[in-house]
N, C-alpha and C positions, 0 to 999 in steps of 0.2 A: 321327677311326673315325667313317664315316654314318651318321644319324640313322635310325633304324627309320622306317617305313613309314608315315604315315596309314592304314592300316590302314582300305577301303569293307569294312566288314560287311552296310549298306545300300546298292546300288548307286545313285549318282545317277541314273543313266535310270529308276531301278524309285520314287525319290521326287519326283523333277521335276512329276507331275502335282499334288502338294498345295501347289503355290509356287501364292502369288498376286500379281502383279509382282515376280516372284522370291522372296518371300518365304514361311515359314510361321510356325504357329504353334508353340513346341514347350514342351510339359508336361514339366517334369522333376523330380525329386526333388534339393532342394538339399543337396549331404552334410555341410557342417558345420550347417548352421538345421533339421536332419530335418525340412523342408516340402517341399508341394509347389509350386512357383511355375511361373510362363509367361514368357515372351519368344518375340520373333522371331528368326528366323534367319534368314540365305539360302539360299537351295537345295542349294548345297553344302557350305554346313558342317554339315551334319546325318549322323548312319550312316557315324562314322566315330570312330578311336580311335585314337593312335602305340601301335604294338610288338606288334599283337596276332599277326604274326606276321613274314615275312618278305620282303624286297624278290622273291627268287623265286615264295613263292607269290603275291604283288599281282601282281605282274607277269602269274605263269599267269592270274589269275581272269577280268583284264584281254584277256588273247588269247586263251586255250584257253577260255572260256566267255564272261563278259560280250559282247563283242563279237557271239556268234552267237543267246543271250538276250537280247539287245534286241530282233531282231528279229526272234524269235517274242513277243516281249511283245508287240509294236506290232500282229501280228497275234492276238493274242487279243484282245486289246483292242479289236479291228479289229470281232471276229464273225464270225472266219473260222476256218475248222475245221483245225486241223494238219495235215498227214502224220505218219506214224507214227515216223519218226527224228525230225522237230519233236517228239514226243509225248515220245521219250525225252529228249533236249535239256533237253525246259521242266522238266521228270522231275528230273534230273540236276539243274540252278539250281536247286528248291527245295529240296531237300537239297542241296547246299551253303548257301543262306542260312538252311538250320536249323543247320550247326553252327559258322556262322561269327560268333557271336554275341558278344559279350563273357558274356555270363551262359552261353552254352555252355561257353565256353574256361574261366571259372571254375570250372563242377564238371565239365568234366575232367581240371583241372589238380588236384582234390580225389583226384580216380579215380588217376591217375595214380601218386598220392605215398603212397594206402590198397595199393595190388596194385604200387608199385616199378617200375611202366615207365619206362623212361626214352630210349626210339627216339622220337624224331619221324619221321613220313614226308610225303616233302618234297612232296607233292601234296595234304596233309592236308585242305584245305580247298575243293580243287574238284571232286575226283569223278572220275568216269570215265561211260561207256556203257554200258561190258559190269560195272558193278557188280549183282551183283542184285539189291541193295535198291529198284533204281530201277524193277523190274516190278510192287513194292507197289506204286507210284504209279500208273506209266503205264498197268496194266494196270485202275486204277479207272474207272469211271463220273465224269464231268468234268460239272459243270453253273458258271454264273453271277449269282450274283447283284446286282441291278441294285436302287437303292438309292431310294426314293420319292422323286421332283422335290423339295423338302422336307426329307430325311434326306443322310446322307454316311454312307463308312466312315473311320474314324483309322489311321493307319499306326503302328506300336511298334517298339521298338526289337528287340524277337522279332517282327519281321515275318512269320514263319509262325508261324500256331498253331495246332498239330496236339496232338488228344487221347486221341492215347495210341502203343504201337506200332505201326510203321507195317507190320507183318507181321498186325495184328488185322485180322479186315475189319469191326469196325465201328469204327475209327478215319477220324474226319475229318480232312482238313487242309483250311485257310482262308490264304489269300494277297491280301491285299486289293490290286488293280490300278490303284487312282485312285481319289477319292472318293466314285464313285457305281459301281462295279465291285468282284465278292470274287470271287474263285478258287475252287473248290469241287472237293477228290477225293474223293469220296463215300465214305461208309462203307457195306459191301458186304452181300449176303446170309453166314449162317454155310457155300455151303454153297460159296462161291466161292474162282479158283483161281485166285489174282494169274500162273501160268503158262499158263495155257490160256486164261483169259476174253477174250473179244473186248468191247471196254468202247461200251457208244450213243456215235449223236453226242452230243458237249456239249447240254446245256438250258442254258435262261435260263430263271430266274426273279425276275418281278416282284414286291417286296416291298411290302405295308404299309406307307401311312405310320408310322411310328417304331417300323420293325421292324429296322431298321439299329441304332437305339439298341443294343439287345439282344446285338447280334453287338460293338458295342463295347466295351459294359463287358468283357463276358469279352478280347477283344484288349488292353485298358488294365490291367486285373486284371492278363493274362501277361504285362506289359511289364516290363523290367529296371528301367530309370530314368526313361527317355522316352518320349512320344509324339510327333507330328506331325499339325495337322489344316493345312485353308489358312482362312487368317483370316477370314475373310467366313462361319466355321461356326464361327466362337466365337462360340457363345453361355450365358448364363449357364448354361441346363441343361448342359451340357457340362462347364463350369467345373467344376461342384457335382457331379459325375460321376468326371474324373478325376484330383480333388485327394482323393478320396474314395479309392477304389479301383485307383489307378495301382502296380504294381507287387504288390500281394499278396503275388498268389501264383505267381512270373515263370514263362514255359516250362518245363515238364520234361524234361529233355536226354535223351529218347527211345532215339537212336540210342548212346546208352552200354551197354544192353546188348543183344544179340541174342537173340529166347526159343529158339530152337532148340530143344524143347521141356522148356526151363523154364517155371515154374508163370507165368502172366500177372502173377497179386497177390503173389509175391515177388519179381520185377523190380518190378516198383511199388513197392512197400516198399524196394525198395533204394537206386532212383531218390529217392525222399523223401528218405532216410537221408542221402544224399550232399549235398544242398540243402539239408539240417538244418543239415549238418555246416560246410557251407564257408558259409552266409548268417548264422549260428550263430542259426539259431529254429525252433521246431518246428514245420515243415508241419501240416497235414492232410491226410487222406488226399484226395488228386489225384479228385475227381467233374464233372466239366465234363458230368453227365448230359445235362442242357438242350441240350446239342447234339450229342444220340445217341440212334437213329440219327438217318443223314441219307439214307438212300438210299430 
């Protein structure tokens, strides 16, 4: 029987910008020592885990999504405005990134056991351009955060940081593109309509010195077991922060719930219980208040 694939939950093209001379520095939670350690990793050796999904899904991710998404990624990193179709594709890619991490799949498996769900969709990590939830991302205002020349952004094994349910206007989504550039799908005013809104042109924001570390704190805290940074950014301040907060509160699996009139507080509580039951600890309420609102 063939081995299951090394499932790429964080694509190589999206990780490569953090490699210096072909290597990253990875901070990770040592499973036996229960300590945060660090080590160098080759640029193709991070962001993958064997057996998260089938070969069919791995091949579909590569052929039907990432080959084209890579072109859009390069266009965004070059500060070029996207077409409407490219916005849809980029939104599909980000939502796919959100649901294909080991942490999300771990929480999803708990949910399936709780509710007796056995069906496995063939393209459950790829998504599609016709999915309605894409509108909640594509029709937000977007912006780019530019790190100060002395600062940087990290990339975690939960590379998408989302502050709440995608249906809620005040939700923000953050996705570091390079050590110096972070994509943001902004929170929107209360009267925002995801199906009729025409988003503004993407705006660039130059951050003040040390401001990127504020975002890195949240990215590191919401990681699962590891993050990467460029070796020349691995300084004492970084080491102290990541060893203290890495994985303290992993990215909540918000797509496990569709609100559709459900009380958001009840849905947040349900997600918290799923995470607590899965990880064997009692997570507090999810409150990334410092990053909301962002419009």
